[in-house]
Structures are given as structure tokens and as C-alpha cells.
C-alpha positions, 0 to 999 in steps of 0.5 A: 331030351329035356329043354334045358339039356338042349340049351346047355348043349347048344353050339355055333357051327362054323364048319359047314358040310357040302350037302343039303339038309333033308327037306323035312329037317329044313321045315322043322328048322324054319318052324322053330325059327318062326316060333322064336321071339323077336324084339318087341314081338311087333314084326313077323319074321321072314325066313327064306330057304334057298336050296339051288346052289347057283342061286346061293352063289349069285346071292352071296356075291355082293356080300363077298365083294363087301367083306 
């Protein structure tokens, strides 16, 4: 697939499935994120991937209280 075809087909997903992403796919997504440009290029991105469901629940509790 050509790059511009991919850009034209991109979309935002708001309906999440209750399953984990394969580790290899997750690593590719993280690599793509690390290669993406940032504002001014001055700071490196920090990407954290959490796969433990109980930890995810614990980390999202403060956000749910605010919203």
C-alpha cells in the first residue's frame, strides 16, 4: 500500500475490543510512534505500553474521577 493511500484511509477508533494486541504488532505501533515528528523535535517521546488489566484499571481510576 502506498503511503498516501494509507493516509487517506486513516481513521479514529472509538469502539475498542476487549482483547490484547499481539506483542509484535504492539512493538511496530510503538516504533511508528517513536519515529513520528514532535513539536520542534526537542524532546524525545516516552511511550508506555501496559498489558496488565489490573494495572490498567488502577491507572485509569484517577481519570475516571475527574471526568
